[in-house]
mmCIF file of the protein (N, C-alpha, C, O) and its ligand, coordinates in Angstrom:
data_MODEL
# 
_entry.id   MODEL 
# 
loop_
_entity.id 
_entity.type 
_entity.pdbx_number_of_molecules 
1 polymer     1 
2 non-polymer 1 
# 
_entity_poly.entity_id                      1 
_entity_poly.type                           'polypeptide(L)' 
_entity_poly.nstd_linkage                   no 
_entity_poly.nstd_monomer                   no 
_entity_poly.pdbx_seq_one_letter_code       
;(UNK)(UNK)(UNK)(UNK)(UNK)(UNK)(UNK)(UNK)(UNK)(UNK)(UNK)(UNK)(UNK)(UNK)(UNK)(UNK)
(UNK)(UNK)(UNK)(UNK)(UNK)(UNK)(UNK)(UNK)(UNK)(UNK)(UNK)(UNK)(UNK)(UNK)(UNK)(UNK)
(UNK)(UNK)(UNK)(UNK)(UNK)(UNK)(UNK)(UNK)(UNK)(UNK)(UNK)(UNK)(UNK)(UNK)(UNK)(UNK)
(UNK)(UNK)(UNK)(UNK)
;
_entity_poly.pdbx_seq_one_letter_code_can   XXXXXXXXXXXXXXXXXXXXXXXXXXXXXXXXXXXXXXXXXXXXXXXXXXXX 
_entity_poly.pdbx_strand_id                 A 
# 
loop_
_entity_poly_seq.entity_id 
_entity_poly_seq.num 
_entity_poly_seq.mon_id 
_entity_poly_seq.hetero 
1 1  UNK n 
1 2  UNK n 
1 3  UNK n 
1 4  UNK n 
1 5  UNK n 
1 6  UNK n 
1 7  UNK n 
1 8  UNK n 
1 9  UNK n 
1 10 UNK n 
1 11 UNK n 
1 12 UNK n 
1 13 UNK n 
1 14 UNK n 
1 15 UNK n 
1 16 UNK n 
1 17 UNK n 
1 18 UNK n 
1 19 UNK n 
1 20 UNK n 
1 21 UNK n 
1 22 UNK n 
1 23 UNK n 
1 24 UNK n 
1 25 UNK n 
1 26 UNK n 
1 27 UNK n 
1 28 UNK n 
1 29 UNK n 
1 30 UNK n 
1 31 UNK n 
1 32 UNK n 
1 33 UNK n 
1 34 UNK n 
1 35 UNK n 
1 36 UNK n 
1 37 UNK n 
1 38 UNK n 
1 39 UNK n 
1 40 UNK n 
1 41 UNK n 
1 42 UNK n 
1 43 UNK n 
1 44 UNK n 
1 45 UNK n 
1 46 UNK n 
1 47 UNK n 
1 48 UNK n 
1 49 UNK n 
1 50 UNK n 
1 51 UNK n 
1 52 UNK n 
# 
loop_
_struct_asym.id 
_struct_asym.entity_id 
A 1 
B 2 
# 
loop_
_chem_comp.id 
_chem_comp.type 
_chem_comp.mon_nstd_flag 
UNK 'L-peptide linking' . 
ZN  non-polymer         . 
# 
_pdbx_entity_nonpoly.entity_id   2 
_pdbx_entity_nonpoly.name        ? 
_pdbx_entity_nonpoly.comp_id     ZN 
# 
_pdbx_nonpoly_scheme.asym_id         B 
_pdbx_nonpoly_scheme.entity_id       2 
_pdbx_nonpoly_scheme.mon_id          ZN 
_pdbx_nonpoly_scheme.ndb_seq_num     1 
_pdbx_nonpoly_scheme.pdb_seq_num     101 
_pdbx_nonpoly_scheme.auth_seq_num    101 
_pdbx_nonpoly_scheme.pdb_mon_id      ZN 
_pdbx_nonpoly_scheme.auth_mon_id     ZN 
_pdbx_nonpoly_scheme.pdb_strand_id   A 
_pdbx_nonpoly_scheme.pdb_ins_code    . 
# 
loop_
_atom_site.group_PDB 
_atom_site.id 
_atom_site.type_symbol 
_atom_site.label_atom_id 
_atom_site.label_alt_id 
_atom_site.label_comp_id 
_atom_site.label_asym_id 
_atom_site.label_entity_id 
_atom_site.label_seq_id 
_atom_site.pdbx_PDB_ins_code 
_atom_site.Cartn_x 
_atom_site.Cartn_y 
_atom_site.Cartn_z 
_atom_site.occupancy 
_atom_site.B_iso_or_equiv 
_atom_site.pdbx_formal_charge 
_atom_site.auth_seq_id 
_atom_site.auth_comp_id 
_atom_site.auth_asym_id 
_atom_site.auth_atom_id 
_atom_site.pdbx_PDB_model_num 
ATOM   1   N  N  . UNK A 1 1  ? 12.002 6.195  -14.618 1.00 0.00 ? 1   UNK A N  1 
ATOM   2   C  CA . UNK A 1 1  ? 11.087 5.746  -13.510 1.00 0.00 ? 1   UNK A CA 1 
ATOM   3   C  C  . UNK A 1 1  ? 11.422 6.359  -12.163 1.00 0.00 ? 1   UNK A C  1 
ATOM   4   O  O  . UNK A 1 1  ? 12.560 6.714  -11.857 1.00 0.00 ? 1   UNK A O  1 
ATOM   5   N  N  . UNK A 1 2  ? 10.310 6.465  -11.341 1.00 0.00 ? 2   UNK A N  1 
ATOM   6   C  CA . UNK A 1 2  ? 10.441 7.268  -10.052 1.00 0.00 ? 2   UNK A CA 1 
ATOM   7   C  C  . UNK A 1 2  ? 9.951  6.136  -8.950  1.00 0.00 ? 2   UNK A C  1 
ATOM   8   O  O  . UNK A 1 2  ? 8.857  5.573  -8.994  1.00 0.00 ? 2   UNK A O  1 
ATOM   9   N  N  . UNK A 1 3  ? 10.939 5.922  -7.986  1.00 0.00 ? 3   UNK A N  1 
ATOM   10  C  CA . UNK A 1 3  ? 10.548 5.160  -6.967  1.00 0.00 ? 3   UNK A CA 1 
ATOM   11  C  C  . UNK A 1 3  ? 10.179 6.150  -5.791  1.00 0.00 ? 3   UNK A C  1 
ATOM   12  O  O  . UNK A 1 3  ? 10.828 7.156  -5.504  1.00 0.00 ? 3   UNK A O  1 
ATOM   13  N  N  . UNK A 1 4  ? 8.988  5.690  -5.130  1.00 0.00 ? 4   UNK A N  1 
ATOM   14  C  CA . UNK A 1 4  ? 8.479  6.450  -4.068  1.00 0.00 ? 4   UNK A CA 1 
ATOM   15  C  C  . UNK A 1 4  ? 7.746  5.591  -3.022  1.00 0.00 ? 4   UNK A C  1 
ATOM   16  O  O  . UNK A 1 4  ? 7.264  4.502  -3.334  1.00 0.00 ? 4   UNK A O  1 
ATOM   17  N  N  . UNK A 1 5  ? 7.669  6.081  -1.810  1.00 0.00 ? 5   UNK A N  1 
ATOM   18  C  CA . UNK A 1 5  ? 6.884  5.669  -0.858  1.00 0.00 ? 5   UNK A CA 1 
ATOM   19  C  C  . UNK A 1 5  ? 5.440  5.830  -0.910  1.00 0.00 ? 5   UNK A C  1 
ATOM   20  O  O  . UNK A 1 5  ? 4.996  6.467  -1.865  1.00 0.00 ? 5   UNK A O  1 
ATOM   21  N  N  . UNK A 1 6  ? 4.580  5.333  0.005   1.00 0.00 ? 6   UNK A N  1 
ATOM   22  C  CA . UNK A 1 6  ? 3.244  5.462  -0.066  1.00 0.00 ? 6   UNK A CA 1 
ATOM   23  C  C  . UNK A 1 6  ? 2.758  6.845  0.080   1.00 0.00 ? 6   UNK A C  1 
ATOM   24  O  O  . UNK A 1 6  ? 1.756  7.236  -0.518  1.00 0.00 ? 6   UNK A O  1 
ATOM   25  N  N  . UNK A 1 7  ? 3.510  7.650  0.928   1.00 0.00 ? 7   UNK A N  1 
ATOM   26  C  CA . UNK A 1 7  ? 3.193  9.105  1.114   1.00 0.00 ? 7   UNK A CA 1 
ATOM   27  C  C  . UNK A 1 7  ? 3.465  10.015 -0.246  1.00 0.00 ? 7   UNK A C  1 
ATOM   28  O  O  . UNK A 1 7  ? 2.880  11.079 -0.447  1.00 0.00 ? 7   UNK A O  1 
ATOM   29  N  N  . UNK A 1 8  ? 4.190  9.585  -0.916  1.00 0.00 ? 8   UNK A N  1 
ATOM   30  C  CA . UNK A 1 8  ? 4.657  10.257 -2.203  1.00 0.00 ? 8   UNK A CA 1 
ATOM   31  C  C  . UNK A 1 8  ? 4.207  9.811  -3.411  1.00 0.00 ? 8   UNK A C  1 
ATOM   32  O  O  . UNK A 1 8  ? 4.705  10.272 -4.438  1.00 0.00 ? 8   UNK A O  1 
ATOM   33  N  N  . UNK A 1 9  ? 3.303  8.946  -3.457  1.00 0.00 ? 9   UNK A N  1 
ATOM   34  C  CA . UNK A 1 9  ? 2.733  8.297  -4.727  1.00 0.00 ? 9   UNK A CA 1 
ATOM   35  C  C  . UNK A 1 9  ? 2.029  9.653  -5.564  1.00 0.00 ? 9   UNK A C  1 
ATOM   36  O  O  . UNK A 1 9  ? 2.283  9.885  -6.746  1.00 0.00 ? 9   UNK A O  1 
ATOM   37  N  N  . UNK A 1 10 ? 1.229  10.380 -4.836  1.00 0.00 ? 10  UNK A N  1 
ATOM   38  C  CA . UNK A 1 10 ? 0.617  11.479 -5.633  1.00 0.00 ? 10  UNK A CA 1 
ATOM   39  C  C  . UNK A 1 10 ? 1.566  12.390 -6.258  1.00 0.00 ? 10  UNK A C  1 
ATOM   40  O  O  . UNK A 1 10 ? 1.397  12.801 -7.406  1.00 0.00 ? 10  UNK A O  1 
ATOM   41  N  N  . UNK A 1 11 ? 2.620  12.736 -5.488  1.00 0.00 ? 11  UNK A N  1 
ATOM   42  C  CA . UNK A 1 11 ? 3.665  13.610 -6.117  1.00 0.00 ? 11  UNK A CA 1 
ATOM   43  C  C  . UNK A 1 11 ? 4.367  12.982 -7.149  1.00 0.00 ? 11  UNK A C  1 
ATOM   44  O  O  . UNK A 1 11 ? 4.693  13.678 -8.111  1.00 0.00 ? 11  UNK A O  1 
ATOM   45  N  N  . UNK A 1 12 ? 4.720  11.553 -7.127  1.00 0.00 ? 12  UNK A N  1 
ATOM   46  C  CA . UNK A 1 12 ? 5.433  11.037 -8.201  1.00 0.00 ? 12  UNK A CA 1 
ATOM   47  C  C  . UNK A 1 12 ? 4.606  10.908 -9.466  1.00 0.00 ? 12  UNK A C  1 
ATOM   48  O  O  . UNK A 1 12 ? 5.031  11.082 -10.609 1.00 0.00 ? 12  UNK A O  1 
ATOM   49  N  N  . UNK A 1 13 ? 3.218  10.541 -9.073  1.00 0.00 ? 13  UNK A N  1 
ATOM   50  C  CA . UNK A 1 13 ? 2.341  10.403 -10.444 1.00 0.00 ? 13  UNK A CA 1 
ATOM   51  C  C  . UNK A 1 13 ? 2.201  11.755 -11.092 1.00 0.00 ? 13  UNK A C  1 
ATOM   52  O  O  . UNK A 1 13 ? 2.127  11.795 -12.320 1.00 0.00 ? 13  UNK A O  1 
ATOM   53  N  N  . UNK A 1 14 ? 2.157  12.879 -10.379 1.00 0.00 ? 14  UNK A N  1 
ATOM   54  C  CA . UNK A 1 14 ? 2.077  14.233 -11.035 1.00 0.00 ? 14  UNK A CA 1 
ATOM   55  C  C  . UNK A 1 14 ? 3.382  14.469 -11.797 1.00 0.00 ? 14  UNK A C  1 
ATOM   56  O  O  . UNK A 1 14 ? 3.363  14.843 -12.969 1.00 0.00 ? 14  UNK A O  1 
ATOM   57  N  N  . UNK A 1 15 ? 4.493  14.253 -11.138 1.00 0.00 ? 15  UNK A N  1 
ATOM   58  C  CA . UNK A 1 15 ? 5.720  14.453 -11.771 1.00 0.00 ? 15  UNK A CA 1 
ATOM   59  C  C  . UNK A 1 15 ? 5.965  13.624 -12.845 1.00 0.00 ? 15  UNK A C  1 
ATOM   60  O  O  . UNK A 1 15 ? 6.449  14.150 -13.847 1.00 0.00 ? 15  UNK A O  1 
ATOM   61  N  N  . UNK A 1 16 ? 5.714  12.328 -12.853 1.00 0.00 ? 16  UNK A N  1 
ATOM   62  C  CA . UNK A 1 16 ? 5.851  11.458 -13.864 1.00 0.00 ? 16  UNK A CA 1 
ATOM   63  C  C  . UNK A 1 16 ? 5.040  11.829 -15.035 1.00 0.00 ? 16  UNK A C  1 
ATOM   64  O  O  . UNK A 1 16 ? 5.548  11.826 -16.156 1.00 0.00 ? 16  UNK A O  1 
ATOM   65  N  N  . UNK A 1 17 ? 3.731  12.169 -14.831 1.00 0.00 ? 17  UNK A N  1 
ATOM   66  C  CA . UNK A 1 17 ? 2.878  12.686 -15.978 1.00 0.00 ? 17  UNK A CA 1 
ATOM   67  C  C  . UNK A 1 17 ? 3.411  13.952 -16.588 1.00 0.00 ? 17  UNK A C  1 
ATOM   68  O  O  . UNK A 1 17 ? 3.195  14.152 -17.784 1.00 0.00 ? 17  UNK A O  1 
ATOM   69  N  N  . UNK A 1 18 ? 4.119  14.865 -15.843 1.00 0.00 ? 18  UNK A N  1 
ATOM   70  C  CA . UNK A 1 18 ? 4.801  15.948 -16.544 1.00 0.00 ? 18  UNK A CA 1 
ATOM   71  C  C  . UNK A 1 18 ? 5.804  15.584 -17.258 1.00 0.00 ? 18  UNK A C  1 
ATOM   72  O  O  . UNK A 1 18 ? 5.867  16.026 -18.405 1.00 0.00 ? 18  UNK A O  1 
ATOM   73  N  N  . UNK A 1 19 ? 6.639  14.865 -16.867 1.00 0.00 ? 19  UNK A N  1 
ATOM   74  C  CA . UNK A 1 19 ? 7.891  14.459 -17.451 1.00 0.00 ? 19  UNK A CA 1 
ATOM   75  C  C  . UNK A 1 19 ? 7.644  13.736 -18.865 1.00 0.00 ? 19  UNK A C  1 
ATOM   76  O  O  . UNK A 1 19 ? 8.328  14.023 -19.847 1.00 0.00 ? 19  UNK A O  1 
ATOM   77  N  N  . UNK A 1 20 ? 6.603  12.764 -18.900 1.00 0.00 ? 20  UNK A N  1 
ATOM   78  C  CA . UNK A 1 20 ? 6.336  11.995 -20.147 1.00 0.00 ? 20  UNK A CA 1 
ATOM   79  C  C  . UNK A 1 20 ? 5.386  12.573 -21.052 1.00 0.00 ? 20  UNK A C  1 
ATOM   80  O  O  . UNK A 1 20 ? 5.406  12.374 -22.267 1.00 0.00 ? 20  UNK A O  1 
ATOM   81  N  N  . UNK A 1 21 ? 4.378  13.442 -20.324 1.00 0.00 ? 21  UNK A N  1 
ATOM   82  C  CA . UNK A 1 21 ? 3.419  14.097 -21.236 1.00 0.00 ? 21  UNK A CA 1 
ATOM   83  C  C  . UNK A 1 21 ? 2.220  12.991 -21.584 1.00 0.00 ? 21  UNK A C  1 
ATOM   84  O  O  . UNK A 1 21 ? 1.440  13.101 -22.529 1.00 0.00 ? 21  UNK A O  1 
ATOM   85  N  N  . UNK A 1 22 ? 2.243  11.918 -20.630 1.00 0.00 ? 22  UNK A N  1 
ATOM   86  C  CA . UNK A 1 22 ? 1.070  10.957 -20.746 1.00 0.00 ? 22  UNK A CA 1 
ATOM   87  C  C  . UNK A 1 22 ? 0.778  10.243 -19.391 1.00 0.00 ? 22  UNK A C  1 
ATOM   88  O  O  . UNK A 1 22 ? 1.591  10.411 -18.482 1.00 0.00 ? 22  UNK A O  1 
ATOM   89  N  N  . UNK A 1 23 ? -0.237 9.516  -19.198 1.00 0.00 ? 23  UNK A N  1 
ATOM   90  C  CA . UNK A 1 23 ? -0.582 9.064  -17.991 1.00 0.00 ? 23  UNK A CA 1 
ATOM   91  C  C  . UNK A 1 23 ? 0.503  8.111  -17.415 1.00 0.00 ? 23  UNK A C  1 
ATOM   92  O  O  . UNK A 1 23 ? 0.877  7.163  -18.106 1.00 0.00 ? 23  UNK A O  1 
ATOM   93  N  N  . UNK A 1 24 ? 0.991  8.309  -16.254 1.00 0.00 ? 24  UNK A N  1 
ATOM   94  C  CA . UNK A 1 24 ? 2.024  7.553  -15.606 1.00 0.00 ? 24  UNK A CA 1 
ATOM   95  C  C  . UNK A 1 24 ? 1.482  5.978  -15.247 1.00 0.00 ? 24  UNK A C  1 
ATOM   96  O  O  . UNK A 1 24 ? 0.288  5.813  -14.995 1.00 0.00 ? 24  UNK A O  1 
ATOM   97  N  N  . UNK A 1 25 ? 2.218  5.092  -15.242 1.00 0.00 ? 25  UNK A N  1 
ATOM   98  C  CA . UNK A 1 25 ? 1.921  3.663  -14.933 1.00 0.00 ? 25  UNK A CA 1 
ATOM   99  C  C  . UNK A 1 25 ? 2.485  3.483  -13.588 1.00 0.00 ? 25  UNK A C  1 
ATOM   100 O  O  . UNK A 1 25 ? 3.678  3.699  -13.373 1.00 0.00 ? 25  UNK A O  1 
ATOM   101 N  N  . UNK A 1 26 ? 1.554  3.040  -12.546 1.00 0.00 ? 26  UNK A N  1 
ATOM   102 C  CA . UNK A 1 26 ? 2.114  2.728  -11.191 1.00 0.00 ? 26  UNK A CA 1 
ATOM   103 C  C  . UNK A 1 26 ? 2.124  1.179  -10.956 1.00 0.00 ? 26  UNK A C  1 
ATOM   104 O  O  . UNK A 1 26 ? 1.232  0.390  -11.268 1.00 0.00 ? 26  UNK A O  1 
ATOM   105 N  N  . UNK A 1 27 ? 3.242  0.925  -10.379 1.00 0.00 ? 27  UNK A N  1 
ATOM   106 C  CA . UNK A 1 27 ? 3.260  -0.639 -9.871  1.00 0.00 ? 27  UNK A CA 1 
ATOM   107 C  C  . UNK A 1 27 ? 4.083  -0.895 -8.462  1.00 0.00 ? 27  UNK A C  1 
ATOM   108 O  O  . UNK A 1 27 ? 5.167  -0.390 -8.169  1.00 0.00 ? 27  UNK A O  1 
ATOM   109 N  N  . UNK A 1 28 ? 3.435  -1.648 -7.801  1.00 0.00 ? 28  UNK A N  1 
ATOM   110 C  CA . UNK A 1 28 ? 4.153  -1.964 -6.473  1.00 0.00 ? 28  UNK A CA 1 
ATOM   111 C  C  . UNK A 1 28 ? 5.495  -2.840 -6.775  1.00 0.00 ? 28  UNK A C  1 
ATOM   112 O  O  . UNK A 1 28 ? 5.588  -3.704 -7.647  1.00 0.00 ? 28  UNK A O  1 
ATOM   113 N  N  . UNK A 1 29 ? 6.425  -2.467 -5.945  1.00 0.00 ? 29  UNK A N  1 
ATOM   114 C  CA . UNK A 1 29 ? 7.582  -3.230 -6.098  1.00 0.00 ? 29  UNK A CA 1 
ATOM   115 C  C  . UNK A 1 29 ? 7.902  -4.451 -5.103  1.00 0.00 ? 29  UNK A C  1 
ATOM   116 O  O  . UNK A 1 29 ? 7.285  -4.551 -4.042  1.00 0.00 ? 29  UNK A O  1 
ATOM   117 N  N  . UNK A 1 30 ? 8.745  -5.240 -5.429  1.00 0.00 ? 30  UNK A N  1 
ATOM   118 C  CA . UNK A 1 30 ? 8.917  -6.575 -4.705  1.00 0.00 ? 30  UNK A CA 1 
ATOM   119 C  C  . UNK A 1 30 ? 9.636  -6.292 -3.585  1.00 0.00 ? 30  UNK A C  1 
ATOM   120 O  O  . UNK A 1 30 ? 10.314 -5.266 -3.537  1.00 0.00 ? 30  UNK A O  1 
ATOM   121 N  N  . UNK A 1 31 ? 9.574  -7.178 -2.537  1.00 0.00 ? 31  UNK A N  1 
ATOM   122 C  CA . UNK A 1 31 ? 10.074 -7.095 -1.193  1.00 0.00 ? 31  UNK A CA 1 
ATOM   123 C  C  . UNK A 1 31 ? 11.660 -6.817 -1.341  1.00 0.00 ? 31  UNK A C  1 
ATOM   124 O  O  . UNK A 1 31 ? 12.196 -5.930 -0.677  1.00 0.00 ? 31  UNK A O  1 
ATOM   125 N  N  . UNK A 1 32 ? 12.342 -7.586 -2.203  1.00 0.00 ? 32  UNK A N  1 
ATOM   126 C  CA . UNK A 1 32 ? 13.878 -7.425 -2.316  1.00 0.00 ? 32  UNK A CA 1 
ATOM   127 C  C  . UNK A 1 32 ? 14.029 -6.075 -2.814  1.00 0.00 ? 32  UNK A C  1 
ATOM   128 O  O  . UNK A 1 32 ? 14.947 -5.464 -2.266  1.00 0.00 ? 32  UNK A O  1 
ATOM   129 N  N  . UNK A 1 33 ? 13.332 -5.380 -3.774  1.00 0.00 ? 33  UNK A N  1 
ATOM   130 C  CA . UNK A 1 33 ? 13.658 -4.150 -4.227  1.00 0.00 ? 33  UNK A CA 1 
ATOM   131 C  C  . UNK A 1 33 ? 13.431 -3.090 -3.071  1.00 0.00 ? 33  UNK A C  1 
ATOM   132 O  O  . UNK A 1 33 ? 14.237 -2.175 -2.904  1.00 0.00 ? 33  UNK A O  1 
ATOM   133 N  N  . UNK A 1 34 ? 12.337 -3.241 -2.303  1.00 0.00 ? 34  UNK A N  1 
ATOM   134 C  CA . UNK A 1 34 ? 12.076 -2.323 -1.175  1.00 0.00 ? 34  UNK A CA 1 
ATOM   135 C  C  . UNK A 1 34 ? 13.332 -2.191 -0.276  1.00 0.00 ? 34  UNK A C  1 
ATOM   136 O  O  . UNK A 1 34 ? 13.739 -1.103 0.131   1.00 0.00 ? 34  UNK A O  1 
ATOM   137 N  N  . UNK A 1 35 ? 13.855 -3.262 -0.028  1.00 0.00 ? 35  UNK A N  1 
ATOM   138 C  CA . UNK A 1 35 ? 14.933 -3.248 0.930   1.00 0.00 ? 35  UNK A CA 1 
ATOM   139 C  C  . UNK A 1 35 ? 16.112 -2.398 0.427   1.00 0.00 ? 35  UNK A C  1 
ATOM   140 O  O  . UNK A 1 35 ? 16.828 -1.729 1.172   1.00 0.00 ? 35  UNK A O  1 
ATOM   141 N  N  . UNK A 1 36 ? 16.249 -2.488 -0.944  1.00 0.00 ? 36  UNK A N  1 
ATOM   142 C  CA . UNK A 1 36 ? 17.585 -1.468 -1.451  1.00 0.00 ? 36  UNK A CA 1 
ATOM   143 C  C  . UNK A 1 36 ? 17.197 -0.164 -2.023  1.00 0.00 ? 36  UNK A C  1 
ATOM   144 O  O  . UNK A 1 36 ? 18.063 0.572  -2.495  1.00 0.00 ? 36  UNK A O  1 
ATOM   145 N  N  . UNK A 1 37 ? 15.994 0.159  -2.011  1.00 0.00 ? 37  UNK A N  1 
ATOM   146 C  CA . UNK A 1 37 ? 15.456 1.251  -2.837  1.00 0.00 ? 37  UNK A CA 1 
ATOM   147 C  C  . UNK A 1 37 ? 14.753 2.328  -1.750  1.00 0.00 ? 37  UNK A C  1 
ATOM   148 O  O  . UNK A 1 37 ? 13.967 1.956  -0.878  1.00 0.00 ? 37  UNK A O  1 
ATOM   149 N  N  . UNK A 1 38 ? 15.126 3.586  -1.930  1.00 0.00 ? 38  UNK A N  1 
ATOM   150 C  CA . UNK A 1 38 ? 14.520 4.619  -1.136  1.00 0.00 ? 38  UNK A CA 1 
ATOM   151 C  C  . UNK A 1 38 ? 13.644 5.621  -1.841  1.00 0.00 ? 38  UNK A C  1 
ATOM   152 O  O  . UNK A 1 38 ? 13.949 5.965  -2.983  1.00 0.00 ? 38  UNK A O  1 
ATOM   153 N  N  . UNK A 1 39 ? 12.643 6.087  -1.282  1.00 0.00 ? 39  UNK A N  1 
ATOM   154 C  CA . UNK A 1 39 ? 11.854 7.296  -2.043  1.00 0.00 ? 39  UNK A CA 1 
ATOM   155 C  C  . UNK A 1 39 ? 12.650 8.222  -2.532  1.00 0.00 ? 39  UNK A C  1 
ATOM   156 O  O  . UNK A 1 39 ? 13.643 8.594  -1.907  1.00 0.00 ? 39  UNK A O  1 
ATOM   157 N  N  . UNK A 1 40 ? 12.283 8.754  -3.818  1.00 0.00 ? 40  UNK A N  1 
ATOM   158 C  CA . UNK A 1 40 ? 13.021 9.855  -4.496  1.00 0.00 ? 40  UNK A CA 1 
ATOM   159 C  C  . UNK A 1 40 ? 12.588 11.116 -3.775  1.00 0.00 ? 40  UNK A C  1 
ATOM   160 O  O  . UNK A 1 40 ? 13.162 12.170 -4.048  1.00 0.00 ? 40  UNK A O  1 
ATOM   161 N  N  . UNK A 1 41 ? 11.643 11.086 -2.898  1.00 0.00 ? 41  UNK A N  1 
ATOM   162 C  CA . UNK A 1 41 ? 11.249 12.505 -2.140  1.00 0.00 ? 41  UNK A CA 1 
ATOM   163 C  C  . UNK A 1 41 ? 11.594 12.485 -0.575  1.00 0.00 ? 41  UNK A C  1 
ATOM   164 O  O  . UNK A 1 41 ? 11.533 13.523 0.083   1.00 0.00 ? 41  UNK A O  1 
ATOM   165 N  N  . UNK A 1 42 ? 11.940 11.322 -0.040  1.00 0.00 ? 42  UNK A N  1 
ATOM   166 C  CA . UNK A 1 42 ? 12.152 11.121 1.330   1.00 0.00 ? 42  UNK A CA 1 
ATOM   167 C  C  . UNK A 1 42 ? 13.131 10.062 1.650   1.00 0.00 ? 42  UNK A C  1 
ATOM   168 O  O  . UNK A 1 42 ? 13.718 9.516  0.716   1.00 0.00 ? 42  UNK A O  1 
ATOM   169 N  N  . UNK A 1 43 ? 13.358 9.728  2.821   1.00 0.00 ? 43  UNK A N  1 
ATOM   170 C  CA . UNK A 1 43 ? 14.506 8.569  3.240   1.00 0.00 ? 43  UNK A CA 1 
ATOM   171 C  C  . UNK A 1 43 ? 13.630 7.303  3.369   1.00 0.00 ? 43  UNK A C  1 
ATOM   172 O  O  . UNK A 1 43 ? 14.194 6.209  3.397   1.00 0.00 ? 43  UNK A O  1 
ATOM   173 N  N  . UNK A 1 44 ? 12.302 7.383  3.448   1.00 0.00 ? 44  UNK A N  1 
ATOM   174 C  CA . UNK A 1 44 ? 11.501 6.157  3.599   1.00 0.00 ? 44  UNK A CA 1 
ATOM   175 C  C  . UNK A 1 44 ? 11.859 5.178  2.445   1.00 0.00 ? 44  UNK A C  1 
ATOM   176 O  O  . UNK A 1 44 ? 12.222 5.610  1.351   1.00 0.00 ? 44  UNK A O  1 
ATOM   177 N  N  . UNK A 1 45 ? 11.738 3.708  2.739   1.00 0.00 ? 45  UNK A N  1 
ATOM   178 C  CA . UNK A 1 45 ? 11.922 2.622  1.736   1.00 0.00 ? 45  UNK A CA 1 
ATOM   179 C  C  . UNK A 1 45 ? 10.724 2.872  0.666   1.00 0.00 ? 45  UNK A C  1 
ATOM   180 O  O  . UNK A 1 45 ? 9.568  3.131  1.002   1.00 0.00 ? 45  UNK A O  1 
ATOM   181 N  N  . UNK A 1 46 ? 11.138 2.763  -0.556  1.00 0.00 ? 46  UNK A N  1 
ATOM   182 C  CA . UNK A 1 46 ? 10.231 2.888  -1.708  1.00 0.00 ? 46  UNK A CA 1 
ATOM   183 C  C  . UNK A 1 46 ? 9.168  1.723  -1.786  1.00 0.00 ? 46  UNK A C  1 
ATOM   184 O  O  . UNK A 1 46 ? 9.533  0.572  -1.545  1.00 0.00 ? 46  UNK A O  1 
ATOM   185 N  N  . UNK A 1 47 ? 8.016  1.971  -2.080  1.00 0.00 ? 47  UNK A N  1 
ATOM   186 C  CA . UNK A 1 47 ? 6.898  0.928  -2.211  1.00 0.00 ? 47  UNK A CA 1 
ATOM   187 C  C  . UNK A 1 47 ? 6.394  0.822  -3.716  1.00 0.00 ? 47  UNK A C  1 
ATOM   188 O  O  . UNK A 1 47 ? 5.988  -0.217 -4.237  1.00 0.00 ? 47  UNK A O  1 
ATOM   189 N  N  . UNK A 1 48 ? 6.476  1.937  -4.267  1.00 0.00 ? 48  UNK A N  1 
ATOM   190 C  CA . UNK A 1 48 ? 5.943  1.918  -5.716  1.00 0.00 ? 48  UNK A CA 1 
ATOM   191 C  C  . UNK A 1 48 ? 6.874  2.584  -6.699  1.00 0.00 ? 48  UNK A C  1 
ATOM   192 O  O  . UNK A 1 48 ? 7.620  3.521  -6.413  1.00 0.00 ? 48  UNK A O  1 
ATOM   193 N  N  . UNK A 1 49 ? 6.761  2.003  -7.905  1.00 0.00 ? 49  UNK A N  1 
ATOM   194 C  CA . UNK A 1 49 ? 7.576  2.367  -9.204  1.00 0.00 ? 49  UNK A CA 1 
ATOM   195 C  C  . UNK A 1 49 ? 6.375  3.274  -10.053 1.00 0.00 ? 49  UNK A C  1 
ATOM   196 O  O  . UNK A 1 49 ? 5.274  2.764  -10.258 1.00 0.00 ? 49  UNK A O  1 
ATOM   197 N  N  . UNK A 1 50 ? 6.690  4.624  -10.510 1.00 0.00 ? 50  UNK A N  1 
ATOM   198 C  CA . UNK A 1 50 ? 5.943  5.211  -11.348 1.00 0.00 ? 50  UNK A CA 1 
ATOM   199 C  C  . UNK A 1 50 ? 6.779  5.236  -12.614 1.00 0.00 ? 50  UNK A C  1 
ATOM   200 O  O  . UNK A 1 50 ? 7.916  5.708  -12.650 1.00 0.00 ? 50  UNK A O  1 
ATOM   201 N  N  . UNK A 1 51 ? 6.105  4.661  -13.723 1.00 0.00 ? 51  UNK A N  1 
ATOM   202 C  CA . UNK A 1 51 ? 6.629  4.700  -15.057 1.00 0.00 ? 51  UNK A CA 1 
ATOM   203 C  C  . UNK A 1 51 ? 5.704  4.753  -16.182 1.00 0.00 ? 51  UNK A C  1 
ATOM   204 O  O  . UNK A 1 51 ? 4.489  4.719  -15.990 1.00 0.00 ? 51  UNK A O  1 
ATOM   205 N  N  . UNK A 1 52 ? 6.197  4.831  -17.301 1.00 0.00 ? 52  UNK A N  1 
ATOM   206 C  CA . UNK A 1 52 ? 5.333  4.868  -18.527 1.00 0.00 ? 52  UNK A CA 1 
ATOM   207 C  C  . UNK A 1 52 ? 5.327  3.775  -19.232 1.00 0.00 ? 52  UNK A C  1 
ATOM   208 O  O  . UNK A 1 52 ? 4.650  3.705  -20.258 1.00 0.00 ? 52  UNK A O  1 
HETATM 209 ZN ZN . ZN  B 2 .  ? 8.614  9.433  0.294   1.00 0.00 2 101 ZN  A ZN 1 
# 
């Protein structure tokens, strides 16, 4: 799974698709998770999870 902020959703989707070889699944994370999770590509709080 890749945690990402709004700015890096596209990047995470592309990277997730390459890793898994199938269409990645995008979901919004809950408020509690946002507080403790940072984007994989920058220091912003993560807003989405990309998974398969
Ligand atoms: Zn980011």
